[in-house]
N, C-alpha and C positions, 0 to 999 in steps of 0.2 A: 504494500500500500504506500501511496505517496500522499503526504499532507498537502492540502491545497490552501487551507487558511485556518485561522483560529479566531476566537473572540473570548473576551473575559468581561465580567461585570461584577461589581460589588454594590450591595445595598445596605443602607442603615435599617436595622430591624424595626426601630421605633417608627420610622416612616411607613413601613408596611403594616405595623400594628395599628396605626391610626387609619390607614386606608381600608383595611379589611373590615372595619366597623361599618362601612358602607357596602351594602349588598350589591349595589350597582357596580362598584369597582370589581368585586369578585366575579360577577357575571360577565363583565366586559373583558377581563384579563384572562381568566382561567376557564379551561374546558370543563365540560360536565364530568368527565372522568376524574379530573383533578379535584373538583368540588366534592364529589362522592368519596374519593380517597381521603380527603382531609378529615372526614368524620372519624377516621381511625387514629388520628393523631391528637395528643393532648396539647402540644405546643403548636398551635395553628400559625402563630406569627412566623416562626422559623420555617415551618412547612411552606407557607406561601412565599416568604422572602427568598428562599432558595430557588423556587420555581420561577419567580419573577426575574431573578438574576440570570437564570438559565435561558429564559426567553430573550432577554436583552443580549446575552452573550451569543446566542444563536444568530440573531439578526446582525450582530456585529461581525460574526464570522463570515456571513454572506456579503457583508459590505453594503447592505441595502437599507438597514434600519426599518422602522415601521412606517410604511407609506404605500402609496399606489394600491390601496385596497387590502393589503396584508394586515393581519390582526394577530395579537398575542394569542388568541384562542386557536389559531391555526397550528400552534405548537403545543404538544402535551408532554409534560415531564412525568415519567412513571418509573417504576423500579422493576427489575427482573426478579425471579424467584429467590435470588440470593441477596437482594437489596441494592444491587448496582443500579445507579440512575441511568436512564436512557431517554432519548428524545424520539417522540413519534410525531410525524408530520403528515399533513393531508396532501391530496393530489395537487392542489393549487400551489403549495410550497415546493413539492417535488418538481413541478413545472418551472417554478422560479429558479431552482437550483440548476436545472438543465439550461435555462436561458442565460443564467449568469456565468456558469462554468462549463457548459456543454457536457455535463456528466449525466449519464443514465444510471450508472451504478456508483454508489458512494456509501460511505459509512460515517456516522456521526458518533463522536465520543464525548461524554459529558462527565465532568467531575464537579461535585458540590461540597461545600463546607460551610459551617456556621459556628459562630461564637455568640457570646451574649449580645454584643452590639452590632455585629455585621454578618452578612451571608454573602458568599462568593460562588460564582460558577465559571467554569472554563470549558469551552467547546472547541473541538477539533473536527474539521471536515477532511476526510481522506478519500482519495480516488481509489476505487477497487479495480 
């Protein structure tokens, strides 16, 4: 595999803690899968903060940012059966990756971390 690009983002957990008090924020940013999964977590602030950072890092890796009709909800952060974080994207985003990098086959790698005050995400886009 060859790395094509990467993106990183860090968020202040307090900012997300305030934002998730607004259900419209949650519905606008997070997919239904993420909202449903959040019910299994006691610390919702860090749960949502890491996923927000992952979405930002993903769009930074693509070099596009959030524009042209793309949305945070087009990207879902989930975990495999061992707890490893991963990114799931819809067909609209797959098309964008193809248009941006001419890649039909690619792999996304995601690393997440959090502390009391901050959450961070790092995304790598590899050509397969």
